[in-house]
C-alpha positions as CSV (number, residue, x, y, z in Angstrom):
1,M,177.8,104.2,99.8
2,M,177.7,105.5,96.2
3,T,174.2,106.5,95.0
4,E,172.6,107.5,91.8
5,S,169.9,110.1,91.1
6,I,167.3,109.3,88.4
7,G,166.2,112.1,86.1
8,G,164.6,115.4,86.8
9,S,161.9,116.2,89.3
10,Q,158.9,115.3,87.1
11,E,160.3,112.2,85.6
12,S,161.7,111.2,88.9
13,S,158.3,111.4,90.6
14,Q,156.8,109.4,87.7
15,L,159.5,106.7,88.1
16,F,159.0,106.6,91.8
17,A,155.3,106.1,91.2
18,L,156.1,103.2,88.9
19,G,158.2,101.5,91.6
20,F,161.7,103.0,90.9
21,P,163.0,104.8,94.0
22,V,164.7,108.1,93.2
23,T,167.9,107.3,95.1
24,L,169.3,103.8,95.5
25,S,172.7,102.3,96.0
26,T,174.2,101.3,92.6
27,Q,173.9,97.6,93.4
28,E,170.4,97.8,94.7
29,Y,169.3,100.0,91.8
30,T,170.7,97.6,89.2
31,K,169.0,94.6,90.9
32,Q,165.7,96.4,91.1
33,K,165.5,97.5,87.5
34,L,166.2,93.9,86.4
35,E,163.3,92.6,88.5
36,S,160.9,95.5,87.7
37,A,161.4,96.5,84.1
38,V,159.6,93.6,82.4
39,S,156.6,93.7,84.7
40,L,156.3,97.5,84.5
41,L,156.4,97.5,80.7
42,H,153.9,94.7,80.3
43,S,151.4,95.8,83.0
44,Q,151.2,99.6,82.6
45,T,150.9,102.3,80.0
46,V,154.2,104.1,80.3
47,S,154.4,107.7,79.1
48,G,157.1,108.7,76.6
49,P,159.4,110.5,79.0
50,V,159.3,107.7,81.5
51,L,159.8,105.1,78.8
52,T,162.9,106.9,77.5
53,E,164.2,107.3,81.0
54,I,163.9,103.6,81.6
55,V,165.7,103.0,78.3
56,S,168.5,105.3,79.2
57,L,169.0,103.5,82.5
58,L,169.2,100.1,80.7
59,L,171.5,101.2,77.8
60,P,174.7,100.3,79.6
61,H,173.4,96.7,79.8
62,V,172.1,96.3,76.2
63,E,174.8,93.7,75.4
64,D,173.7,91.5,78.4
65,E,171.5,88.6,77.3
66,K,169.7,88.8,80.6
67,Y,168.1,92.1,79.4
68,S,167.2,91.0,75.9
69,S,163.5,90.3,76.6
70,V,163.2,93.7,78.3
71,W,164.7,95.3,75.2
72,V,162.3,93.6,72.8
73,V,159.4,95.1,74.8
74,L,161.1,98.5,75.0
75,L,161.7,98.6,71.2
76,D,158.1,97.8,70.5
77,K,156.9,100.6,72.8
78,L,159.5,103.1,71.4
79,C,158.2,102.4,67.9
80,G,154.7,103.3,69.1
81,L,155.9,106.8,70.3
82,G,156.7,108.0,66.7
83,H,159.3,110.5,65.8
84,L,160.2,112.4,69.0
85,P,163.6,114.0,69.9
86,E,164.0,111.8,72.9
87,T,163.4,108.6,70.9
88,A,165.8,109.8,68.2
89,E,168.5,110.1,70.9
90,V,167.8,106.6,72.1
91,Y,168.2,105.2,68.6
92,R,171.4,107.1,68.1
93,Q,172.9,105.5,71.2
94,L,171.7,102.1,70.1
95,D,173.4,102.6,66.7
96,E,176.6,103.4,68.6
97,W,176.3,100.0,70.3
98,Q,175.8,98.4,66.9
99,D,179.2,99.7,66.0
100,K,180.7,97.3,68.6
101,V,179.4,94.1,67.0
102,F,182.7,93.4,65.3
103,S,185.0,94.1,68.3
104,C,183.0,92.3,71.0
105,D,179.7,90.3,71.3
106,G,177.6,93.4,70.7
107,I,173.8,93.7,71.0
108,P,172.1,90.2,71.2
109,K,170.6,88.9,68.0
110,N,167.0,89.0,69.2
111,V,167.4,92.6,70.2
112,L,168.9,93.5,66.8
113,H,166.1,91.6,65.1
114,R,163.5,93.7,66.8
115,L,165.5,96.9,66.3
116,W,165.8,96.4,62.6
117,L,162.2,95.5,62.1
118,T,160.9,98.5,64.1
119,R,163.3,101.0,62.7
120,L,164.6,100.9,59.1
121,P,167.5,103.4,59.6
122,S,169.0,101.1,62.2
123,L,169.1,98.3,59.7
124,E,170.6,100.6,57.0
125,F,173.2,101.7,59.6
126,A,174.1,98.0,60.2
127,V,174.5,97.3,56.5
128,L,176.7,100.3,56.0
129,K,178.8,99.4,59.0
130,F,179.2,95.8,57.8
131,V,180.3,96.9,54.3
132,D,182.8,99.4,55.8
133,V,184.3,96.8,58.1
134,A,184.4,94.1,55.5
135,A,185.9,96.3,52.8
136,S,188.6,97.5,55.2
137,Q,189.9,94.0,56.0
138,A,193.3,92.9,54.8
139,D,191.8,89.6,54.0
140,I,188.7,90.0,51.9
141,S,188.3,86.4,51.0
142,P,184.8,84.9,50.9
143,D,185.5,83.0,54.1
144,N,186.5,86.1,56.0
145,I,183.5,88.1,54.7
146,S,181.3,85.1,55.7
147,S,182.8,85.2,59.2
148,L,182.1,88.9,59.6
149,L,178.6,88.4,58.2
150,S,177.9,85.8,60.8
151,R,179.0,88.2,63.5
152,S,176.7,90.9,62.2
153,H,173.6,88.6,62.1
154,L,172.5,90.2,58.9
155,A,172.2,87.0,56.9
156,E,170.6,85.0,59.8
157,I,167.9,87.6,60.4
158,S,167.4,88.2,56.6
159,R,166.7,84.4,56.3
160,Q,163.8,84.9,58.7
161,E,162.5,88.2,57.6
162,P,161.7,88.9,53.9
163,V,161.6,92.7,54.6
164,A,165.1,92.6,56.0
165,Y,166.4,90.5,53.1
166,H,164.9,93.0,50.6
167,V,166.4,96.0,52.3
168,V,169.9,94.5,52.7
169,S,169.9,93.0,49.2
170,A,168.8,96.3,47.6
171,M,171.4,98.3,49.6
172,L,174.3,95.9,48.7
173,E,173.2,95.9,45.0
174,R,173.1,99.7,44.9
175,L,176.4,100.1,46.8
176,S,178.2,97.7,44.5
177,R,177.1,99.8,41.5
178,E,177.7,103.2,43.0
179,A,181.2,102.2,44.3
180,D,182.0,100.2,41.1
181,S,183.9,98.0,43.5
182,S,184.6,94.3,43.2
183,V,185.0,94.2,47.0
184,V,181.4,95.3,47.6
185,A,180.2,93.0,44.8
186,N,181.9,90.1,46.6
187,I,180.3,91.2,49.9
188,R,176.9,91.2,48.1
189,D,177.5,87.7,46.6
190,V,178.6,86.3,49.9
191,F,175.4,87.7,51.6
192,H,173.2,86.2,48.9
193,G,175.0,82.9,49.2
194,A,174.6,82.8,52.9
195,V,170.9,83.6,52.8
196,E,169.8,81.6,49.7
197,G,172.0,78.6,50.5
198,A,170.3,78.0,53.8
199,T,167.0,76.5,54.8
200,M,164.5,79.4,54.4
201,P,160.9,80.0,55.4
202,V,158.3,79.5,52.7
203,A,157.5,83.2,52.5
204,L,161.2,84.0,51.9
205,R,161.7,81.3,49.3
206,H,158.7,82.7,47.5
207,L,160.4,86.1,47.5
208,F,163.4,84.5,45.8
209,D,161.3,82.8,43.3
210,C,159.6,86.1,42.4
211,K,163.0,87.8,42.0
212,M,164.1,85.1,39.6
213,F,161.0,85.4,37.6
214,L,160.8,89.2,37.6
215,G,164.5,89.9,37.6
216,D,166.5,92.3,39.8
217,G,166.1,95.5,37.9
218,A,164.4,97.5,40.6
219,D,166.1,98.6,43.8
220,G,162.9,99.4,45.7
């Protein structure tokens, strides 16, 4: 029966102590990490190396809705580790998964929500990817841009989070000026219409009211 080894000697012993056997059949291993990950992450203080090891084991399943609650906890804990080489590698791989959002289901919305709120560069990556995909379409009509925007979850999450709205809006405004492109300007307008045309939380509507009063002169 095919087996998998987990990590190096030190990390392996730590994982074993946390309830992850060092060698398991592939089927047993996948089942066990599903059952154990949430309880481990909630109940114990997990060191950086062990946390990133668990993340690397779950990365192949990041698109699976069954793992989304695990990922929300993982992203909160990764954020608390600060800027480490191992966490940078995890985020790099997560951004690669973001690349797939337009060709398949991609990362679940609640995982993207947490990723973007805990790591600004991942939100910026998502905006640049959306602009690149939308601008490369043969059909750049508002309806097609709106469909792509829906797949990206950028407007939906921006409606819920004023910080995300501010970042996405500022980036699209800056990109439309730097590129001097009517396509990017159309993308910006469709985004604003999708967010502002929907029912919004009070805090976000207040942000729009402030922008109307103060104007949009600042990017920051």
